[in-house]
Biopython code that builds the backbone (N, CA, C, O; Angstrom):
import numpy as np
from Bio.PDB.StructureBuilder import StructureBuilder

atoms = [
    (1, "MET", "N", (65.329, 114.163, 92.828)),
    (1, "MET", "CA", (65.231, 114.063, 94.256)),
    (1, "MET", "C", (64.555, 115.334, 94.922)),
    (1, "MET", "O", (63.622, 115.269, 95.723)),
    (2, "LEU", "N", (65.143, 116.462, 94.490)),
    (2, "LEU", "CA", (64.616, 117.758, 95.005)),
    (2, "LEU", "C", (63.149, 117.997, 94.562)),
    (2, "LEU", "O", (62.350, 118.572, 95.302)),
    (3, "LYS", "N", (62.834, 117.555, 93.381)),
    (3, "LYS", "CA", (61.424, 117.732, 92.872)),
    (3, "LYS", "C", (60.495, 116.906, 93.754)),
    (3, "LYS", "O", (59.411, 117.358, 94.122)),
    (4, "LYS", "N", (60.924, 115.704, 94.087)),
    (4, "LYS", "CA", (60.050, 114.817, 94.990)),
    (4, "LYS", "C", (59.871, 115.515, 96.320)),
    (4, "LYS", "O", (58.758, 115.498, 96.846)),
    (5, "LEU", "N", (60.907, 116.138, 96.911)),
    (5, "LEU", "CA", (60.785, 116.773, 98.193)),
    (5, "LEU", "C", (59.860, 117.962, 98.102)),
    (5, "LEU", "O", (59.089, 118.218, 99.027)),
    (6, "LEU", "N", (59.920, 118.691, 97.009)),
    (6, "LEU", "CA", (58.995, 119.863, 96.884)),
    (6, "LEU", "C", (57.541, 119.459, 96.719)),
    (6, "LEU", "O", (56.634, 120.142, 97.196)),
    (7, "VAL", "N", (57.323, 118.300, 96.015)),
    (7, "VAL", "CA", (56.003, 117.744, 95.865)),
    (7, "VAL", "C", (55.456, 117.312, 97.252)),
    (7, "VAL", "O", (54.327, 117.634, 97.621)),
    (8, "VAL", "N", (56.277, 116.596, 97.977)),
    (8, "VAL", "CA", (55.927, 116.102, 99.291)),
    (8, "VAL", "C", (55.577, 117.328, 100.235)),
    (8, "VAL", "O", (54.575, 117.330, 100.950)),
    (9, "ALA", "N", (56.481, 118.361, 100.179)),
    (9, "ALA", "CA", (56.250, 119.561, 101.038)),
    (9, "ALA", "C", (54.980, 120.253, 100.665)),
    (9, "ALA", "O", (54.293, 120.786, 101.537)),
    (10, "GLY", "N", (54.631, 120.267, 99.371)),
    (10, "GLY", "CA", (53.375, 120.883, 98.868)),
    (10, "GLY", "C", (52.228, 120.105, 99.387)),
    (10, "GLY", "O", (51.258, 120.685, 99.874)),
    (11, "VAL", "N", (52.296, 118.821, 99.304)),
    (11, "VAL", "CA", (51.097, 117.942, 99.722)),
    (11, "VAL", "C", (50.972, 118.095, 101.245)),
    (11, "VAL", "O", (49.850, 118.256, 101.724)),
    (12, "VAL", "N", (52.031, 118.056, 102.014)),
    (12, "VAL", "CA", (51.960, 118.314, 103.459)),
    (12, "VAL", "C", (51.412, 119.664, 103.810)),
    (12, "VAL", "O", (50.584, 119.753, 104.717)),
    (13, "GLY", "N", (51.807, 120.697, 103.166)),
    (13, "GLY", "CA", (51.331, 122.027, 103.359)),
    (13, "GLY", "C", (49.914, 122.139, 103.051)),
    (13, "GLY", "O", (49.187, 122.758, 103.828)),
    (14, "ALA", "N", (49.433, 121.587, 101.963)),
    (14, "ALA", "CA", (47.997, 121.602, 101.601)),
    (14, "ALA", "C", (47.163, 120.832, 102.656)),
    (14, "ALA", "O", (46.081, 121.275, 103.042)),
    (15, "ALA", "N", (47.671, 119.706, 103.101)),
    (15, "ALA", "CA", (46.903, 118.924, 104.098)),
    (15, "ALA", "C", (46.863, 119.754, 105.382)),
    (15, "ALA", "O", (45.828, 119.744, 106.048)),
    (16, "ALA", "N", (47.899, 120.456, 105.767)),
    (16, "ALA", "CA", (47.854, 121.318, 106.979)),
    (16, "ALA", "C", (46.776, 122.372, 106.847)),
    (16, "ALA", "O", (45.984, 122.591, 107.764)),
    (17, "LEU", "N", (46.753, 123.029, 105.682)),
    (17, "LEU", "CA", (45.786, 124.067, 105.507)),
    (17, "LEU", "C", (44.352, 123.559, 105.500)),
    (17, "LEU", "O", (43.461, 124.229, 106.023)),
    (18, "ILE", "N", (44.111, 122.385, 104.916)),
    (18, "ILE", "CA", (42.774, 121.818, 104.949)),
    (18, "ILE", "C", (42.393, 121.429, 106.350)),
    (18, "ILE", "O", (41.249, 121.636, 106.754)),
    (19, "PHE", "N", (43.353, 120.847, 107.136)),
    (19, "PHE", "CA", (43.101, 120.436, 108.565)),
    (19, "PHE", "C", (42.706, 121.673, 109.371)),
    (19, "PHE", "O", (41.750, 121.655, 110.147)),
    (20, "LYS", "N", (43.476, 122.758, 109.162)),
    (20, "LYS", "CA", (43.260, 123.978, 109.885)),
    (20, "LYS", "C", (41.813, 124.557, 109.590)),
    (20, "LYS", "O", (41.105, 125.004, 110.493)),
    (21, "LYS", "N", (41.431, 124.516, 108.278)),
    (21, "LYS", "CA", (40.098, 125.034, 107.937)),
    (21, "LYS", "C", (39.023, 124.204, 108.512)),
    (21, "LYS", "O", (38.025, 124.744, 108.988)),
    (22, "VAL", "N", (39.178, 122.823, 108.496)),
    (22, "VAL", "CA", (38.174, 121.967, 109.015)),
    (22, "VAL", "C", (38.024, 122.096, 110.558)),
    (22, "VAL", "O", (36.930, 122.015, 111.117)),
    (23, "LYS", "N", (39.174, 122.297, 111.189)),
    (23, "LYS", "CA", (39.151, 122.520, 112.650)),
    (23, "LYS", "C", (38.482, 123.849, 113.032)),
    (23, "LYS", "O", (37.680, 123.933, 113.962)),
    (24, "ALA", "N", (38.849, 124.859, 112.280)),
    (24, "ALA", "CA", (38.197, 126.226, 112.538)),
    (24, "ALA", "C", (36.725, 126.126, 112.328)),
    (24, "ALA", "O", (35.968, 126.674, 113.130)),
    (25, "SER", "N", (36.258, 125.449, 111.280)),
    (25, "SER", "CA", (34.825, 125.327, 110.989)),
    (25, "SER", "C", (34.114, 124.528, 112.146)),
    (25, "SER", "O", (33.037, 124.917, 112.597)),
    (26, "SER", "N", (34.723, 123.442, 112.595)),
    (26, "SER", "CA", (34.229, 122.722, 113.653)),
    (26, "SER", "C", (34.099, 123.537, 114.989)),
    (26, "SER", "O", (33.068, 123.515, 115.662)),
    (27, "ASP", "N", (35.194, 124.243, 115.317)),
    (27, "ASP", "CA", (35.114, 125.090, 116.471)),
    (27, "ASP", "C", (34.063, 126.133, 116.355)),
    (27, "ASP", "O", (33.353, 126.357, 117.336)),
    (28, "GLU", "N", (33.899, 126.781, 115.268)),
    (28, "GLU", "CA", (32.884, 127.807, 115.031)),
    (28, "GLU", "C", (31.473, 127.173, 115.198)),
    (28, "GLU", "O", (30.614, 127.756, 115.860)),
    (29, "ARG", "N", (31.242, 126.000, 114.607)),
    (29, "ARG", "CA", (29.963, 125.321, 114.721)),
    (29, "ARG", "C", (29.648, 124.978, 116.132)),
    (29, "ARG", "O", (28.488, 125.080, 116.533)),
    (30, "ALA", "N", (30.651, 124.560, 116.947)),
    (30, "ALA", "CA", (30.429, 124.258, 118.338)),
    (30, "ALA", "C", (30.125, 125.565, 119.176)),
    (30, "ALA", "O", (29.311, 125.567, 120.099)),
    (31, "LEU", "N", (30.800, 126.607, 118.802)),
    (31, "LEU", "CA", (30.514, 127.868, 119.501)),
    (31, "LEU", "C", (29.055, 128.327, 119.205)),
    (31, "LEU", "O", (28.338, 128.709, 120.130)),
    (32, "TRP", "N", (28.636, 128.291, 117.980)),
    (32, "TRP", "CA", (27.317, 128.662, 117.644)),
    (32, "TRP", "C", (26.303, 127.734, 118.304)),
    (32, "TRP", "O", (25.237, 128.191, 118.717)),
    (33, "HIS", "N", (26.597, 126.496, 118.409)),
    (33, "HIS", "CA", (25.667, 125.528, 119.089)),
    (33, "HIS", "C", (25.504, 125.859, 120.519)),
    (33, "HIS", "O", (24.408, 125.791, 121.074)),
    (34, "GLU", "N", (26.656, 126.239, 121.153)),
    (34, "GLU", "CA", (26.596, 126.563, 122.624)),
    (34, "GLU", "C", (25.875, 127.942, 122.810)),
    (34, "GLU", "O", (25.176, 128.125, 123.807)),
    (35, "ALA", "N", (26.037, 128.888, 121.883)),
    (35, "ALA", "CA", (25.467, 130.161, 122.040)),
    (35, "ALA", "C", (23.911, 130.157, 121.732)),
    (35, "ALA", "O", (23.152, 130.996, 122.216)),
    (36, "THR", "N", (23.523, 129.194, 120.931)),
    (36, "THR", "CA", (22.057, 129.254, 120.518)),
    (36, "THR", "C", (21.238, 128.255, 121.238)),
    (36, "THR", "O", (20.022, 128.279, 121.046)),
    (37, "THR", "N", (21.767, 127.346, 122.074)),
    (37, "THR", "CA", (20.972, 126.396, 122.870)),
    (37, "THR", "C", (20.600, 127.018, 124.198)),
    (37, "THR", "O", (21.300, 127.863, 124.757)),
    (38, "ALA", "N", (19.461, 126.554, 124.668)),
    (38, "ALA", "CA", (18.976, 127.061, 125.930)),
    (38, "ALA", "C", (19.887, 126.510, 127.073)),
    (38, "ALA", "O", (20.345, 125.370, 126.994)),
    (39, "PRO", "N", (20.138, 127.302, 128.104)),
    (39, "PRO", "CA", (21.002, 126.764, 129.196)),
    (39, "PRO", "C", (20.230, 125.674, 129.951)),
    (39, "PRO", "O", (19.000, 125.664, 130.008)),
    (40, "ASP", "N", (21.018, 124.758, 130.526)),
    (40, "ASP", "CA", (20.391, 123.666, 131.291)),
    (40, "ASP", "C", (20.325, 124.122, 132.722)),
    (40, "ASP", "O", (21.352, 124.136, 133.401)),
    (41, "LEU", "N", (19.164, 124.494, 133.211)),
    (41, "LEU", "CA", (19.004, 125.093, 134.569)),
    (41, "LEU", "C", (18.451, 124.057, 135.596)),
    (41, "LEU", "O", (17.684, 124.390, 136.500)),
    (42, "ARG", "N", (18.874, 122.815, 135.407)),
    (42, "ARG", "CA", (18.375, 121.790, 136.387)),
    (42, "ARG", "C", (19.019, 121.982, 137.712)),
    (42, "ARG", "O", (18.737, 121.235, 138.650)),
]
sb = StructureBuilder()
sb.init_structure("model")
sb.init_model(0)
sb.init_chain("A")
sb.init_seg("    ")
for serial, (resi, resn, name, xyz) in enumerate(atoms, 1):
    if name == "N":
        sb.init_residue(resn, " ", resi, " ")
    sb.init_atom(name, np.array(xyz, "f"), 0.0, 1.0, " ", f" {name:<3s}", serial, name[0])
structure = sb.get_structure()
């Protein structure tokens, strides 16, 4: 039983780290897009 809980905790932890990396990458890409596009001066 304890072994199963450790495996589940490991999977959840890995998923959280992957989610955090993907979100950080997406945020950085959006920031670069905003910084490198011309302003809309209409």
